[in-house]
PDB file with one MODEL, atoms N, CA, C and O in Angstrom:
MODEL        1
ATOM      1  N   MET A   1     113.863 144.208  68.536  1.00  0.00           N
ATOM      2  CA  MET A   1     113.565 142.591  68.586  1.00  0.00           C
ATOM      3  C   MET A   1     112.451 142.397  67.897  1.00  0.00           C
ATOM      4  O   MET A   1     111.561 143.235  67.751  1.00  0.00           O
ATOM      5  N   LYS A   2     112.478 140.754  67.244  1.00  0.00           N
ATOM      6  CA  LYS A   2     111.930 140.612  66.471  1.00  0.00           C
ATOM      7  C   LYS A   2     110.279 139.680  67.348  1.00  0.00           C
ATOM      8  O   LYS A   2     110.218 138.695  68.084  1.00  0.00           O
ATOM      9  N   LYS A   3     109.259 140.556  66.816  1.00  0.00           N
ATOM     10  CA  LYS A   3     107.679 140.276  67.018  1.00  0.00           C
ATOM     11  C   LYS A   3     108.026 138.573  66.756  1.00  0.00           C
ATOM     12  O   LYS A   3     108.492 138.212  67.837  1.00  0.00           O
ATOM     13  N   GLU A   4     108.013 137.670  66.049  1.00  0.00           N
ATOM     14  CA  GLU A   4     107.263 136.842  66.586  1.00  0.00           C
ATOM     15  C   GLU A   4     108.233 136.010  67.095  1.00  0.00           C
ATOM     16  O   GLU A   4     108.510 134.860  66.757  1.00  0.00           O
ATOM     17  N   GLY A   5     108.882 136.940  68.220  1.00  0.00           N
ATOM     18  CA  GLY A   5     110.065 135.795  69.211  1.00  0.00           C
ATOM     19  C   GLY A   5     109.345 135.773  70.391  1.00  0.00           C
ATOM     20  O   GLY A   5     109.833 135.314  71.424  1.00  0.00           O
ATOM     21  N   HIS A   6     108.143 136.263  70.326  1.00  0.00           N
ATOM     22  CA  HIS A   6     108.068 136.473  71.765  1.00  0.00           C
ATOM     23  C   HIS A   6     106.161 135.766  72.215  1.00  0.00           C
ATOM     24  O   HIS A   6     105.501 135.645  71.183  1.00  0.00           O
ATOM     25  N   PRO A   7     105.504 135.424  73.305  1.00  0.00           N
ATOM     26  CA  PRO A   7     104.339 134.991  72.757  1.00  0.00           C
ATOM     27  C   PRO A   7     103.515 135.596  73.118  1.00  0.00           C
ATOM     28  O   PRO A   7     103.811 136.245  74.121  1.00  0.00           O
ATOM     29  N   ASP A   8     102.549 135.719  72.774  1.00  0.00           N
ATOM     30  CA  ASP A   8     100.833 136.543  73.073  1.00  0.00           C
ATOM     31  C   ASP A   8     100.818 137.168  74.735  1.00  0.00           C
ATOM     32  O   ASP A   8     100.188 136.359  75.415  1.00  0.00           O
ATOM     33  N   TYR A   9     101.153 137.968  75.317  1.00  0.00           N
ATOM     34  CA  TYR A   9     101.199 138.383  76.664  1.00  0.00           C
ATOM     35  C   TYR A   9      99.147 138.971  76.870  1.00  0.00           C
ATOM     36  O   TYR A   9      98.717 139.921  76.216  1.00  0.00           O
ATOM     37  N   HIS A  10      98.605 138.490  77.462  1.00  0.00           N
ATOM     38  CA  HIS A  10      96.969 138.869  77.521  1.00  0.00           C
ATOM     39  C   HIS A  10      96.549 138.795  78.967  1.00  0.00           C
ATOM     40  O   HIS A  10      97.229 138.263  79.845  1.00  0.00           O
ATOM     41  N   PHE A  11      95.510 139.304  79.126  1.00  0.00           N
ATOM     42  CA  PHE A  11      94.694 139.411  80.568  1.00  0.00           C
ATOM     43  C   PHE A  11      94.092 137.358  80.781  1.00  0.00           C
ATOM     44  O   PHE A  11      93.828 136.562  79.880  1.00  0.00           O
ATOM     45  N   ILE A  12      94.081 137.234  81.649  1.00  0.00           N
ATOM     46  CA  ILE A  12      93.526 135.898  82.411  1.00  0.00           C
ATOM     47  C   ILE A  12      92.844 136.123  83.399  1.00  0.00           C
ATOM     48  O   ILE A  12      92.925 137.148  84.076  1.00  0.00           O
ATOM     49  N   THR A  13      91.638 134.630  83.717  1.00  0.00           N
ATOM     50  CA  THR A  13      91.057 134.672  84.791  1.00  0.00           C
ATOM     51  C   THR A  13      91.532 133.394  85.395  1.00  0.00           C
ATOM     52  O   THR A  13      91.591 132.261  84.918  1.00  0.00           O
ATOM     53  N   VAL A  14      91.907 133.939  86.751  1.00  0.00           N
ATOM     54  CA  VAL A  14      92.754 132.675  87.446  1.00  0.00           C
ATOM     55  C   VAL A  14      90.802 132.220  88.775  1.00  0.00           C
ATOM     56  O   VAL A  14      90.129 132.832  89.605  1.00  0.00           O
ATOM     57  N   THR A  15      90.797 131.023  88.200  1.00  0.00           N
ATOM     58  CA  THR A  15      89.744 130.669  89.090  1.00  0.00           C
ATOM     59  C   THR A  15      90.111 129.648  90.612  1.00  0.00           C
ATOM     60  O   THR A  15      89.879 128.447  90.481  1.00  0.00           O
ATOM     61  N   MET A  16      90.574 130.045  91.769  1.00  0.00           N
ATOM     62  CA  MET A  16      90.794 129.094  93.004  1.00  0.00           C
ATOM     63  C   MET A  16      89.950 128.361  92.765  1.00  0.00           C
ATOM     64  O   MET A  16      89.054 128.541  91.940  1.00  0.00           O
ATOM     65  N   THR A  17      90.194 126.970  93.788  1.00  0.00           N
ATOM     66  CA  THR A  17      88.945 126.299  94.218  1.00  0.00           C
ATOM     67  C   THR A  17      88.269 126.462  95.194  1.00  0.00           C
ATOM     68  O   THR A  17      87.748 125.488  95.739  1.00  0.00           O
ATOM     69  N   ASP A  18      88.092 127.776  95.687  1.00  0.00           N
ATOM     70  CA  ASP A  18      86.995 128.192  96.726  1.00  0.00           C
ATOM     71  C   ASP A  18      85.971 128.716  95.795  1.00  0.00           C
ATOM     72  O   ASP A  18      84.856 128.670  96.314  1.00  0.00           O
ATOM     73  N   GLY A  19      85.972 129.118  94.797  1.00  0.00           N
ATOM     74  CA  GLY A  19      85.905 129.572  94.056  1.00  0.00           C
ATOM     75  C   GLY A  19      85.909 131.688  93.577  1.00  0.00           C
ATOM     76  O   GLY A  19      85.170 132.337  92.836  1.00  0.00           O
ATOM     77  N   THR A  20      87.130 132.105  94.460  1.00  0.00           N
ATOM     78  CA  THR A  20      87.385 133.405  94.324  1.00  0.00           C
ATOM     79  C   THR A  20      87.617 133.557  92.702  1.00  0.00           C
ATOM     80  O   THR A  20      87.377 132.465  92.188  1.00  0.00           O
ATOM     81  N   THR A  21      87.879 134.224  92.031  1.00  0.00           N
ATOM     82  CA  THR A  21      88.386 134.431  90.839  1.00  0.00           C
ATOM     83  C   THR A  21      89.604 136.036  91.068  1.00  0.00           C
ATOM     84  O   THR A  21      89.458 136.745  92.064  1.00  0.00           O
ATOM     85  N   TYR A  22      90.260 136.230  90.430  1.00  0.00           N
ATOM     86  CA  TYR A  22      91.397 137.160  89.996  1.00  0.00           C
ATOM     87  C   TYR A  22      91.445 137.318  88.004  1.00  0.00           C
ATOM     88  O   TYR A  22      91.000 136.646  87.074  1.00  0.00           O
ATOM     89  N   ARG A  23      92.319 138.710  88.149  1.00  0.00           N
ATOM     90  CA  ARG A  23      92.710 138.692  86.701  1.00  0.00           C
ATOM     91  C   ARG A  23      94.211 138.955  86.956  1.00  0.00           C
ATOM     92  O   ARG A  23      94.702 139.447  87.971  1.00  0.00           O
ATOM     93  N   THR A  24      94.837 138.537  85.854  1.00  0.00           N
ATOM     94  CA  THR A  24      96.523 138.786  85.903  1.00  0.00           C
ATOM     95  C   THR A  24      96.364 138.400  84.155  1.00  0.00           C
ATOM     96  O   THR A  24      95.521 138.086  83.315  1.00  0.00           O
ATOM     97  N   ARG A  25      97.825 138.677  84.321  1.00  0.00           N
ATOM     98  CA  ARG A  25      98.299 138.612  82.582  1.00  0.00           C
ATOM     99  C   ARG A  25      98.885 137.578  82.464  1.00  0.00           C
ATOM    100  O   ARG A  25      99.281 137.111  83.532  1.00  0.00           O
ATOM    101  N   SER A  26      99.202 136.781  81.215  1.00  0.00           N
ATOM    102  CA  SER A  26      99.683 135.793  81.670  1.00  0.00           C
ATOM    103  C   SER A  26      99.708 135.185  79.971  1.00  0.00           C
ATOM    104  O   SER A  26      98.828 135.565  79.198  1.00  0.00           O
ATOM    105  N   THR A  27     100.884 134.148  79.472  1.00  0.00           N
ATOM    106  CA  THR A  27     101.095 134.062  78.028  1.00  0.00           C
ATOM    107  C   THR A  27      99.576 132.176  78.153  1.00  0.00           C
ATOM    108  O   THR A  27      99.403 131.607  77.076  1.00  0.00           O
ATOM    109  N   TYR A  28      98.974 131.726  79.117  1.00  0.00           N
ATOM    110  CA  TYR A  28      98.325 130.644  79.307  1.00  0.00           C
ATOM    111  C   TYR A  28      97.808 131.079  78.189  1.00  0.00           C
ATOM    112  O   TYR A  28      98.101 132.218  77.826  1.00  0.00           O
ATOM    113  N   GLY A  29      97.017 130.351  77.478  1.00  0.00           N
ATOM    114  CA  GLY A  29      95.897 129.745  76.394  1.00  0.00           C
ATOM    115  C   GLY A  29      95.847 131.448  75.584  1.00  0.00           C
ATOM    116  O   GLY A  29      96.826 132.192  75.523  1.00  0.00           O
ATOM    117  N   LYS A  30      94.499 131.761  75.044  1.00  0.00           N
ATOM    118  CA  LYS A  30      93.888 133.006  74.590  1.00  0.00           C
ATOM    119  C   LYS A  30      93.514 134.065  75.000  1.00  0.00           C
ATOM    120  O   LYS A  30      93.276 133.878  76.193  1.00  0.00           O
ATOM    121  N   PRO A  31      93.294 135.153  74.732  1.00  0.00           N
ATOM    122  CA  PRO A  31      93.151 136.295  75.356  1.00  0.00           C
ATOM    123  C   PRO A  31      91.993 135.689  76.315  1.00  0.00           C
ATOM    124  O   PRO A  31      91.612 134.549  76.049  1.00  0.00           O
ATOM    125  N   ASP A  32      91.385 136.393  77.451  1.00  0.00           N
ATOM    126  CA  ASP A  32      90.266 136.101  78.401  1.00  0.00           C
ATOM    127  C   ASP A  32      89.781 134.700  78.778  1.00  0.00           C
ATOM    128  O   ASP A  32      88.694 134.288  79.184  1.00  0.00           O
ATOM    129  N   ALA A  33      90.888 134.133  78.525  1.00  0.00           N
ATOM    130  CA  ALA A  33      90.784 132.041  78.919  1.00  0.00           C
ATOM    131  C   ALA A  33      90.591 132.436  80.596  1.00  0.00           C
ATOM    132  O   ALA A  33      90.714 133.572  81.055  1.00  0.00           O
ATOM    133  N   VAL A  34      90.263 131.209  81.367  1.00  0.00           N
ATOM    134  CA  VAL A  34      90.058 130.736  82.262  1.00  0.00           C
ATOM    135  C   VAL A  34      90.860 130.035  82.791  1.00  0.00           C
ATOM    136  O   VAL A  34      90.886 129.046  82.058  1.00  0.00           O
ATOM    137  N   LEU A  35      91.957 129.779  84.062  1.00  0.00           N
ATOM    138  CA  LEU A  35      92.441 128.812  84.611  1.00  0.00           C
ATOM    139  C   LEU A  35      91.952 128.408  85.987  1.00  0.00           C
ATOM    140  O   LEU A  35      92.101 129.013  87.049  1.00  0.00           O
ATOM    141  N   ASN A  36      91.324 127.231  85.742  1.00  0.00           N
ATOM    142  CA  ASN A  36      90.738 126.551  87.054  1.00  0.00           C
ATOM    143  C   ASN A  36      91.889 126.087  87.978  1.00  0.00           C
ATOM    144  O   ASN A  36      92.071 124.877  87.849  1.00  0.00           O
ATOM    145  N   LEU A  37      92.399 126.444  88.523  1.00  0.00           N
ATOM    146  CA  LEU A  37      92.887 126.014  89.508  1.00  0.00           C
ATOM    147  C   LEU A  37      93.006 124.605  90.305  1.00  0.00           C
ATOM    148  O   LEU A  37      92.082 124.560  91.118  1.00  0.00           O
ATOM    149  N   ASP A  38      93.859 123.371  90.369  1.00  0.00           N
ATOM    150  CA  ASP A  38      93.451 121.828  90.831  1.00  0.00           C
ATOM    151  C   ASP A  38      93.571 122.347  92.384  1.00  0.00           C
ATOM    152  O   ASP A  38      92.594 122.454  93.125  1.00  0.00           O
ATOM    153  N   ILE A  39      94.855 122.637  92.742  1.00  0.00           N
ATOM    154  CA  ILE A  39      95.490 123.045  94.023  1.00  0.00           C
ATOM    155  C   ILE A  39      95.484 124.551  94.706  1.00  0.00           C
ATOM    156  O   ILE A  39      96.457 125.211  94.341  1.00  0.00           O
ATOM    157  N   ASP A  40      94.707 125.151  95.504  1.00  0.00           N
ATOM    158  CA  ASP A  40      94.849 126.013  96.216  1.00  0.00           C
ATOM    159  C   ASP A  40      95.985 126.577  96.731  1.00  0.00           C
ATOM    160  O   ASP A  40      96.312 126.012  97.774  1.00  0.00           O
ATOM    161  N   PRO A  41      97.039 127.869  96.267  1.00  0.00           N
ATOM    162  CA  PRO A  41      98.111 128.153  96.813  1.00  0.00           C
ATOM    163  C   PRO A  41      97.952 128.473  98.137  1.00  0.00           C
ATOM    164  O   PRO A  41      98.769 128.539  99.055  1.00  0.00           O
ATOM    165  N   LYS A  42      96.599 128.689  98.082  1.00  0.00           N
ATOM    166  CA  LYS A  42      96.460 129.713  99.908  1.00  0.00           C
ATOM    167  C   LYS A  42      96.094 128.571 101.094  1.00  0.00           C
ATOM    168  O   LYS A  42      95.979 128.655 102.317  1.00  0.00           O
ATOM    169  N   THR A  43      95.980 127.550 100.206  1.00  0.00           N
ATOM    170  CA  THR A  43      95.871 125.961 101.776  1.00  0.00           C
ATOM    171  C   THR A  43      96.342 125.191 101.772  1.00  0.00           C
ATOM    172  O   THR A  43      96.288 124.417 102.728  1.00  0.00           O
ATOM    173  N   HIS A  44      97.375 124.863 100.253  1.00  0.00           N
ATOM    174  CA  HIS A  44      98.131 123.837 100.528  1.00  0.00           C
ATOM    175  C   HIS A  44      99.220 123.656 101.216  1.00  0.00           C
ATOM    176  O   HIS A  44      99.718 124.771 101.372  1.00  0.00           O
ATOM    177  N   PRO A  45      99.857 122.862 101.709  1.00  0.00           N
ATOM    178  CA  PRO A  45     100.904 123.114 102.707  1.00  0.00           C
ATOM    179  C   PRO A  45     102.330 122.848 101.291  1.00  0.00           C
ATOM    180  O   PRO A  45     103.545 122.954 101.461  1.00  0.00           O
ATOM    181  N   ALA A  46     102.005 122.693 100.722  1.00  0.00           N
ATOM    182  CA  ALA A  46     103.422 122.911 100.193  1.00  0.00           C
ATOM    183  C   ALA A  46     103.690 124.605  99.767  1.00  0.00           C
ATOM    184  O   ALA A  46     104.683 124.956  99.131  1.00  0.00           O
ATOM    185  N   TRP A  47     102.469 125.693 100.309  1.00  0.00           N
ATOM    186  CA  TRP A  47     103.037 126.541 100.150  1.00  0.00           C
ATOM    187  C   TRP A  47     103.033 127.520 101.218  1.00  0.00           C
ATOM    188  O   TRP A  47     103.784 128.492 101.291  1.00  0.00           O
ATOM    189  N   THR A  48     101.909 127.108 102.239  1.00  0.00           N
ATOM    190  CA  THR A  48     101.962 127.683 103.341  1.00  0.00           C
ATOM    191  C   THR A  48     102.636 126.834 104.586  1.00  0.00           C
ATOM    192  O   THR A  48     101.949 126.727 105.603  1.00  0.00           O
ATOM    193  N   GLY A  49     103.794 126.296 104.564  1.00  0.00           N
ATOM    194  CA  GLY A  49     104.430 125.470 105.387  1.00  0.00           C
ATOM    195  C   GLY A  49     103.723 125.070 106.131  1.00  0.00           C
ATOM    196  O   GLY A  49     103.587 125.916 107.015  1.00  0.00           O
ATOM    197  N   GLY A  50     103.192 124.285 106.301  1.00  0.00           N
ATOM    198  CA  GLY A  50     102.144 123.221 106.657  1.00  0.00           C
ATOM    199  C   GLY A  50     103.005 122.428 107.799  1.00  0.00           C
ATOM    200  O   GLY A  50     104.107 122.091 107.367  1.00  0.00           O
ATOM    201  N   ASN A  51     102.817 122.138 108.838  1.00  0.00           N
ATOM    202  CA  ASN A  51     103.333 120.357 109.609  1.00  0.00           C
ATOM    203  C   ASN A  51     103.064 119.610 109.104  1.00  0.00           C
ATOM    204  O   ASN A  51     101.945 119.402 108.634  1.00  0.00           O
ATOM    205  N   GLN A  52     104.628 118.518 108.988  1.00  0.00           N
ATOM    206  CA  GLN A  52     104.241 117.132 108.444  1.00  0.00           C
ATOM    207  C   GLN A  52     104.473 116.418 109.499  1.00  0.00           C
ATOM    208  O   GLN A  52     105.028 116.899 110.486  1.00  0.00           O
ATOM    209  N   THR A  53     104.059 115.117 109.426  1.00  0.00           N
ATOM    210  CA  THR A  53     104.473 114.560 111.025  1.00  0.00           C
ATOM    211  C   THR A  53     104.916 112.924 110.167  1.00  0.00           C
ATOM    212  O   THR A  53     104.717 112.533 109.017  1.00  0.00           O
ATOM    213  N   LEU A  54     105.496 112.372 111.214  1.00  0.00           N
ATOM    214  CA  LEU A  54     105.888 110.600 110.592  1.00  0.00           C
ATOM    215  C   LEU A  54     105.001 109.923 111.529  1.00  0.00           C
ATOM    216  O   LEU A  54     104.913 110.014 112.754  1.00  0.00           O
ATOM    217  N   LEU A  55     104.268 109.118 110.550  1.00  0.00           N
ATOM    218  CA  LEU A  55     103.482 108.421 110.998  1.00  0.00           C
ATOM    219  C   LEU A  55     103.667 107.366 111.238  1.00  0.00           C
ATOM    220  O   LEU A  55     104.869 107.410 110.979  1.00  0.00           O
ATOM    221  N   ASP A  56     103.410 105.724 111.723  1.00  0.00           N
ATOM    222  CA  ASP A  56     104.074 104.508 112.047  1.00  0.00           C
ATOM    223  C   ASP A  56     103.421 103.891 111.636  1.00  0.00           C
ATOM    224  O   ASP A  56     103.396 102.978 112.462  1.00  0.00           O
ATOM    225  N   ARG A  57     102.412 103.494 110.469  1.00  0.00           N
ATOM    226  CA  ARG A  57     101.274 102.501 109.645  1.00  0.00           C
ATOM    227  C   ARG A  57     102.268 100.998 109.999  1.00  0.00           C
ATOM    228  O   ARG A  57     103.429 100.614 109.858  1.00  0.00           O
ATOM    229  N   GLY A  58     101.190 100.584 110.441  1.00  0.00           N
ATOM    230  CA  GLY A  58     101.516  99.096 110.632  1.00  0.00           C
ATOM    231  C   GLY A  58     102.755  98.375 111.201  1.00  0.00           C
ATOM    232  O   GLY A  58     103.124  97.229 110.948  1.00  0.00           O
ATOM    233  N   GLY A  59     103.376  99.372 112.104  1.00  0.00           N
ATOM    234  CA  GLY A  59     103.911  99.366 113.145  1.00  0.00           C
ATOM    235  C   GLY A  59     105.583  99.207 112.172  1.00  0.00           C
ATOM    236  O   GLY A  59     106.348  98.330 112.574  1.00  0.00           O
ATOM    237  N   ARG A  60     105.983  99.991 111.073  1.00  0.00           N
ATOM    238  CA  ARG A  60     107.190  99.601 110.630  1.00  0.00           C
ATOM    239  C   ARG A  60     108.670 100.421 110.956  1.00  0.00           C
ATOM    240  O   ARG A  60     109.798  99.992 110.713  1.00  0.00           O
ATOM    241  N   VAL A  61     108.337 101.618 111.526  1.00  0.00           N
ATOM    242  CA  VAL A  61     109.683 102.140 112.388  1.00  0.00           C
ATOM    243  C   VAL A  61     109.825 101.575 113.733  1.00  0.00           C
ATOM    244  O   VAL A  61     110.900 101.721 114.314  1.00  0.00           O
ATOM    245  N   SER A  62     108.454 100.683 114.526  1.00  0.00           N
ATOM    246  CA  SER A  62     108.308  99.967 115.579  1.00  0.00           C
ATOM    247  C   SER A  62     109.381  98.747 115.232  1.00  0.00           C
ATOM    248  O   SER A  62     110.437  98.659 115.859  1.00  0.00           O
ATOM    249  N   ARG A  63     108.998  97.752 114.114  1.00  0.00           N
ATOM    250  CA  ARG A  63     109.942  96.522 113.571  1.00  0.00           C
ATOM    251  C   ARG A  63     111.198  96.933 113.406  1.00  0.00           C
ATOM    252  O   ARG A  63     111.984  96.078 113.815  1.00  0.00           O
ATOM    253  N   PHE A  64     111.686  97.826 113.004  1.00  0.00           N
ATOM    254  CA  PHE A  64     112.782  98.252 112.208  1.00  0.00           C
ATOM    255  C   PHE A  64     113.572  99.121 113.198  1.00  0.00           C
ATOM    256  O   PHE A  64     114.645  99.529 112.753  1.00  0.00           O
ATOM    257  N   ASN A  65     113.199  99.554 114.682  1.00  0.00           N
ATOM    258  CA  ASN A  65     114.137  99.964 115.883  1.00  0.00           C
ATOM    259  C   ASN A  65     113.733  97.849 116.828  1.00  0.00           C
ATOM    260  O   ASN A  65     114.720  97.197 116.487  1.00  0.00           O
ATOM    261  N   ALA A  66     113.341  97.459 117.182  1.00  0.00           N
ATOM    262  CA  ALA A  66     113.185  95.936 117.742  1.00  0.00           C
ATOM    263  C   ALA A  66     114.128  95.873 116.787  1.00  0.00           C
ATOM    264  O   ALA A  66     115.139  96.437 117.205  1.00  0.00           O
ATOM    265  N   LYS A  67     114.367  95.181 115.001  1.00  0.00           N
ATOM    266  CA  LYS A  67     115.445  94.682 114.493  1.00  0.00           C
ATOM    267  C   LYS A  67     116.539  94.560 114.546  1.00  0.00           C
ATOM    268  O   LYS A  67     117.333  93.653 114.798  1.00  0.00           O
ATOM    269  N   PHE A  68     116.578  95.957 114.181  1.00  0.00           N
ATOM    270  CA  PHE A  68     117.517  96.944 114.387  1.00  0.00           C
ATOM    271  C   PHE A  68     118.671  97.903 114.957  1.00  0.00           C
ATOM    272  O   PHE A  68     119.754  98.300 114.527  1.00  0.00           O
ATOM    273  N   GLY A  69     117.686  98.144 116.505  1.00  0.00           N
ATOM    274  CA  GLY A  69     117.975  99.270 117.075  1.00  0.00           C
ATOM    275  C   GLY A  69     119.322  98.760 118.083  1.00  0.00           C
ATOM    276  O   GLY A  69     120.169  99.646 118.200  1.00  0.00           O
ATOM    277  N   ALA A  70     119.543  97.836 118.610  1.00  0.00           N
ATOM    278  CA  ALA A  70     120.579  97.692 118.892  1.00  0.00           C
ATOM    279  C   ALA A  70     122.113  98.382 118.286  1.00  0.00           C
ATOM    280  O   ALA A  70     122.945  99.046 118.904  1.00  0.00           O
ATOM    281  N   PHE A  71     122.108  97.948 116.877  1.00  0.00           N
ATOM    282  CA  PHE A  71     123.218  99.067 116.525  1.00  0.00           C
ATOM    283  C   PHE A  71     123.368 100.058 116.534  1.00  0.00           C
ATOM    284  O   PHE A  71     124.363 100.580 116.031  1.00  0.00           O
ATOM    285  N   THR A  72     122.022 100.977 117.365  1.00  0.00           N
ATOM    286  CA  THR A  72     122.744 102.288 117.438  1.00  0.00           C
ATOM    287  C   THR A  72     122.500 102.699 118.279  1.00  0.00           C
ATOM    288  O   THR A  72     122.242 103.900 118.202  1.00  0.00           O
ATOM    289  N   ARG A  73     122.383 101.926 119.910  1.00  0.00           N
ATOM    290  CA  ARG A  73     121.975 102.163 120.880  1.00  0.00           C
ATOM    291  C   ARG A  73     123.135 102.010 121.455  1.00  0.00           C
ATOM    292  O   ARG A  73     123.766 101.213 120.761  1.00  0.00           O
ATOM    293  N   LYS A  74     123.961 102.458 122.646  1.00  0.00           N
ATOM    294  CA  LYS A  74     125.170 102.677 122.891  1.00  0.00           C
ATOM    295  C   LYS A  74     125.244 101.823 124.335  1.00  0.00           C
ATOM    296  O   LYS A  74     126.301 101.763 124.964  1.00  0.00           O
TER     297      LYS A  74
ENDMDL
END
């Protein structure tokens, strides 16, 4: 294998949003770099499978159903 064909793989420190840290190997930055996360995978709904709710802001769903509801009712 060619030496110049692969990025440098080294240890970095990852800082979570709650302040906890851990060391891992990565190609990010220089050796012993610190990566600060803006979104915490321990609490963000994209990773935890959080519940999604439909909000009727400003009565949009109600207005749609009032205007076009007759087409879907049998």
